[in-house]
N, C-alpha and C positions, 0 to 999 in steps of 0.2 A: 342411371348415374346421378341425376338430380335428387332422387329419393335417397340414394346412399349418401350423398353429400349432406342432406338434412340431418341424417342420423350421425354422421361423422362429426359435424360441427357441435352437436349436443353432447357427444361422448367425451370430448376434451375441451370444454368451453374456455378454459383459462389460457390455452396456448395461442400464440400469435397466428394470425391467418393472412392478413394483407399487410405488406411492408412498403415503405417508400424510402427515398434517399434524402439525406441532408445535403447541403451544398458541398460539404467535404467528402461526400460519398458514404457517410455513415448511415446506419439503418435505424429507422424509427418505426414503431408499430402503428399502423393506421387503424387496425381493428383486430380484435381477438376473434376466435371462432365462435365463442358464445355471444359476442356483440353482433355478429352477422346474423346468427340464428334469431336473436331477440328482435333485431330490426326487421327480419323477414316476417316474424310473428306480428309485429306492429303493422306493417304494410298490408298483410293479408287481412287482418281484422278491420283496418280502415277501408279497404276496398270492398270487403263484404258488407260493412255497415253502410256504404254508399249505394248498395243494391246491385253491385256488379256480380254477375253469375257466369258459370261456365259457358264458353262460346263468345262472350263479349270481347271486343277489341280495346286494348289499352295502348295508346301511343307512348313510347318511352324515349325521352331525350335526356339521358343521364350519363355523365362521363364514366368510363370503366373504372371500377373500384368497388369498395364494400357496399355502397348504397345501390349501385347498379346490380350487383350480384344478389343483394337482398330483394330487390324488385323482381328479378327473374325468378327467384325461389317462390315469392308470393304469387306471382302469376301462374307458375307451374302448379302450385298447391290448389289454387282456385279453378284451374282449368280455363284460364283466360288466354286470349291470343294477344301476344305482344307485337306491336309494329315498331321496329327500331327506326327512330327518326334520326338518321345519320346526317349531320350537316354537310358531309362530303358528297352526298348523293344529289344535292341540288334542290332548291325550294320548289321549282315547277314540277319536278319528278314526284316529290312527296305529295304535293297538293293534288296532282292529277290522279295518281294511283290510289290515294286514300278516299277518293270519291266512291270507290268500290267497297270500302270497308271503313266507314266513318267511325273514329274512336268514340267509345262512350266516355272516355276520360283520357287526358294527356298528362303524363307525369314528367315533369321537367325540372332540372336543377337550375340554379341562378345563372350560370354561364350560358346554358342553352337558351334561356329566355333573353339574355343579352344579345346573343347572336341573332335571334329572331326579332329583336327590337332595337334598342338604342345603339348597340354596337354593330348593326348590320353593315354599314359602310366599311368599317375596319375588317370585319370578318370576311367580306367578299374579297379583299386583297389576298387573303390566305385560302381562297377557294372554298370557304365555308359559308353555307347559306341555309337558313330554315325559313319556311313560310311563317306568317303570323300564327302563332300556336292556337290562339283563341278561335281562328277560322276553321280549325280542325275539330274542335270540340271543347268541352270544359277543361280547364287547366288547374292542376294542383302542383305546388312546389314540393320537391323532395330535397331535403337538406336545408342549410341556412338560407334565409330569405334576404334579399336586398331590396332597396326601394324600387317600387314598380313591379315587383314580382307578384304572381298570383298567390292566393291564400295557400297556406301550407296543408299538405296531406295530414289529416288528423292523426294524432298519436293517442294511444290509450283507449282505443275503441273497444267495446266488449268483445270477448273471445267466444261467447256462446254462439253455437251454430256454425263457426268457421270450420270448414273441412280440415281433417288431419291427414297427413300422408299424401298419397297421390289421388285420393278421392274416388278411385275406381273409374277414372275417365276413360273413354274410348281412345285407344292408342292411335287411331286414325284421325282423331280430332286435330284441328290446326293448333300449333304451338307458337309459331313465330312467323312474322313477315319481315323479310330483309330486302332492301332496295338495291338493285344493281347501280353501279356508278352512273351519274348523269353524263359522263363523257362517252358512253357507249352509243352506238347508232340507234339502239332501241331499248332504252332503260325500262326495266320491268320490276314488278314486285314479286319476290320469290317466296313461296309458302312452303314451310316445313311442318310436318305433323309431329305429334309427340313421339311417335315411333321413330321417325326419321331423325329428329334431333337427338334422341337417345342413342341411336345407332352411330351417328357421327361422333358423339362423345366417347362411346365405347371404342371406336376405331382409333381415335386419338390416344385414349388411355393405353390401348394395347401397343401402339406404335412407340410411345414414350416410356413404357413400363420397364424395359430391360435396363439393368445397370443402375447402380447408385442406391443410396439409403433413402427410403421414402421420406425420412424426416429432414433431409437436406433441403435448403431453400432453392426455389426455382425463380427465374426472372422472366417476366412476360406480362402482357396486359390484356389479352383477349379472354373471352369466356371459355374458349376451347383450351386455354391454359389454366385458368383459374379453377374451373369445375373439376377436371380430373386430378389436378395436383392436390387441391384441398381435400378431395374425397379420399386420396391415398395418404393423407397426413402431412403433406409438405406445405410449408408456408410459401406464399407467392409475393415477390417484390415487384412493384410496378416500375418499369424502366424510367429513369430520369430523362427529362426532355432535352437538357443541354448535353451535347456530346462529351464535353469535358467532365461534367458531373457523372454521366453514364460510365465513362472510363474509370473514374474513381470508385463508383458504385460496384462495378465488376471486380475491381481489385480488392475492395473491402468485404464484399459479400461472398465472393467465390462460389457462385451457384453451380450445382451439378448439371442443370439444364438451363439453357438460355434461349429465349424465343424473341427474335427481332426481325423486322422487315429488312430487305436488302438496303434501302436508303439508310435505315438506322445502323446497319452494320458498316456501311461505307463511312458514315459520319463518325462512328465510334473508332474505327480503324484510323481515320484521319486525326483523331484526338489521342492516338497512341494507346488505345485499349488493349488489354491482354485478356485472353479467354482461358477457360478451363472446361473440363468435362465435355458435354455435347452441346453443340449450337445448332439451332433449327431456324430456317428462314423460309418464308413463303409470301404470298399475296402479290408478288411481282417477280419477274424473271431473276434468277440467281445464277450467274455464270460460274463455270468451273474455276475461273481465275479468282473470283470473289471468295468462293468457298475455300480455295487453296490459301488465300491470304488469311482467312480466319484460322485455319489450322496452323499456319506459320506463326500466328499470334498466340499460340498455346492451346487451342482446342484439341481434344483427343479425336473428336469426330465433328464434321460439319455437314449438315443435311439440308438439302433443298426439298421442300414439300410442294407438290403440285395440287392445288385446290381451287375450287370455284365457289362462289356464293351458293350455287345450286348443289354442290356436292363437296363436302369437306371432311377429310382429305381424300384424294384420289390415288396419289402415288408419291413415292419418296425415293431419293437417291443420295448416297453418301459421296463426299467430295472425291475420294479415290476412284470410285467407280465412274463418276462423271468425267474425271480427268482422263481416264483410260479410254473413253469412247472416241473412236476415230472417224465415225461416219458423219454424213451431213445431217444437220439439224441439232436440236437441243434435247439430250437425253434427260427425262424427268423421272425415270425409274419404272419398276414393275408395279402394276396395279395392286393396291392394298387389298387384303382379304375382303371378299364380298363385292368388290368393284368389277363390273363387267364392261368390256370395251367392244366397240365396233367402229368401222370407218365407212362413211357413206360414199355414194358414187362420186361426190365432189372432193373426196379426200378429207372430209371433216371428221374429227374425232367425236364419237358418241359415247356417253358413259351412263351406266345404270347401277343400281345397288340399293341396299337398305337405307343408306344415308342420303340418297338423292332427294331433291325437292319433290313435293307431291305434284305441284302445278305452279303456274304463274297466276297471280290474282286476276280473276275475270276470264280465265282460259280453262279449257278442259285438261284433266290430268294426262300426263304422258310419262311413261316409265323411263324414256331415254332423254338424257340431257344433251342438247346440241351445244358443244363447247365453243364453237366459233374458231377453233384451232385446227389447222391442218396437221395431220399426224400419220405415223405409220408404226407398226409393231415390228421390232427386230426379231431375229431368230430366237431370242430368249424370252420373247413375250413382253419386252419392255416398251414403254411409250416413248417415242421420239417425235418431238414437235417440229413442225416445219413453218411455224409462224401463223399469224392471224389470217383467216380467209380474206378479210376485208383489206388487208395491208398489201395485197398483190400489186406489183409494179409491172406495167406493160411497156416494154421497150423493144422496138423493132419487131413487133408481132410475137415477142417471146414473153410468156408469163413468168415473172420472177417472184418467188416468195421469200421475203427477207429473212424470216426465221430460220431458213435452212442454212444461211450463210453468216448470220450475225455472230454465232459463237466464235468464228474465226477472227473477229475484230478484237476479242478480249485477250490480247497479249499482255504480258506484264507491263504495267505502267498505264494501262487504260482503265479508267473508272467506269465509263459506260460507252457503248457503241451501238449505233443503229443504222439501218439502211432505209432510205426513203426515196420516193419518186418525186421528181420536180417536173412540172409541165414543160414539154419541149415543142409544143405546137402540133396541130393536126392529130390530136389525141394521143400522141406519143409521149413518153416520159424519159427523163434522164435518171439514172440510178446514182445516188449520192451517199457516200459513207460519212456519217457525222460522228466524230469521236471526241469524248471528253477525257482529257488526260488527268491522271492523278496529280495532286498538287506537287510542284517541284520537278515534274518530269518534262524535259525539253521536247518540243515538237519535232525537231529534226531526228532525234533518236527514235521517237515513236514512228515517224514516217518510214525510217529504215526498217524497224522491226515489223511493220505491217506490209512491207513490199511483197514478201513471199506468201503470207496468208491471202493477200489480195490476188496475187497471180493464180493461186490454186482455185479461186472461184470460177475460173474458166469463162464461160459465156455470161456469167453473172458478175463479172468484175465491174466495180463501180466506175462511172465516168469521172468522178471527182472525189477527193478525200479532203474533208474539212475538219478543223479542230475548233470546238466551241463547247460551251456549257449547254447541256441538253435540258430543255424544259421538261418539267414533270407535272403530272396532273392526277386528280382523284385522291381518294383517301389512302390508297396504297402507294401513291407517288410513283406511278409507272411513267415511262417516257411518253410524252404527249406527241404522238406522231404527226398530227396535223400541224402543231406548232413547230416541230422539228423540220417538217417539209417546208413551211413558210420561211423559217430561218435559213434553211439551205438555199432556197430560191434567192433570197436577198444576198447571201454571201457569194453565191456563184455569179450573180449578176454584177455585184460590186467588184469581183475579181476579173471581170471582163471575159468570162468563159461561158456565160449563160447563152441560151438560145436567142 
């Protein structure tokens, strides 16, 4: 896929590749296809001139966009291993894991260097943190430099000797290291090979290929959106950060395909956004109610994609199919082609396939990915999640897995809903439902609407129902269950119903 992208960029160099939005939602061209190809050539020549060779590790702390894509293409061409330094993973995670693969060079843009330096106190408030980049290896600036930045990566280095195409590298060689979120119990560095990365891109491409003119614009910001879309000839618009601007951008751009996280979707819907074509979401749980709201806002289809850092993507489900599911748990769809499934003795979902990670850095290879999700396969072979294994609540000697019952909380008017345990003494817990109403929805109406769904939970019926804004964490802004549990404990105690 990356090799095809290289050729596709050069075939139509004058056409727009990456777009962004003005404040009014209008479109401006961030980079043409030819500009990205030329930038990748420059980066590859500069890295080669510095003496970097196949197998070396390069840390990458560059915001998604044309430069980051050009860096990825340059690393791919030279057979280098990219370590993605995501500020959402946490400084200690990155520092500890990179002791096993010290970068020969760190490529960072000015904002990343600010997060790692003078802006660290401000960045921490937004749950963003990078270690001092110079402690990881030599640093070079990609893009405009600001005062205090490292020297710029050289431009105009000689092209002689720089490999062309894929260089004939071993497909089992490492391609990228991605760090799991620092909010997990055991954050690790996930290693994907060149073959695994290519397989993931091909799966995404096949999933998104049906329908639409390939020249129509696509809205999304991840590499798994940029690479397949650009390879097929579609320009990609980066989503505006402001929900109001994003709503205007959607109205002006009218993309055939839109890729946003569940928090972005909720924010956009809150700003009155209208959708069209197909909308895809992943990286955090997407309820049937949220996908239904997206369709009510004009989308022809609304898809939830089940994916992990270790295997992207694994399954997908359209809103109508998800809404029609009446069983316990969260239906995430049939495994995508090539994805194999198993359930271990503890009920944990295991996944394998060509796109699965090769190993965790510093650990032996393992073909099966332990997802940490409890799951079952229904009669049609679809994956039904029952919640995170570590989220189990123990109440009166009964093991309760919140994920089996949380879909029932998402009635109309609910923005988010989770079930958490609150210590009740002697090792027991109380089960508390914490619900975040949509703006303008009165709590009494929601309490009435939730009465029947709560009753249907049977022995898992919560001890208390609380209304509050649910704390989020990590780069995908998932509900922070530890913080929600602490919040629930405070609210229950304040209400005088605590243990």
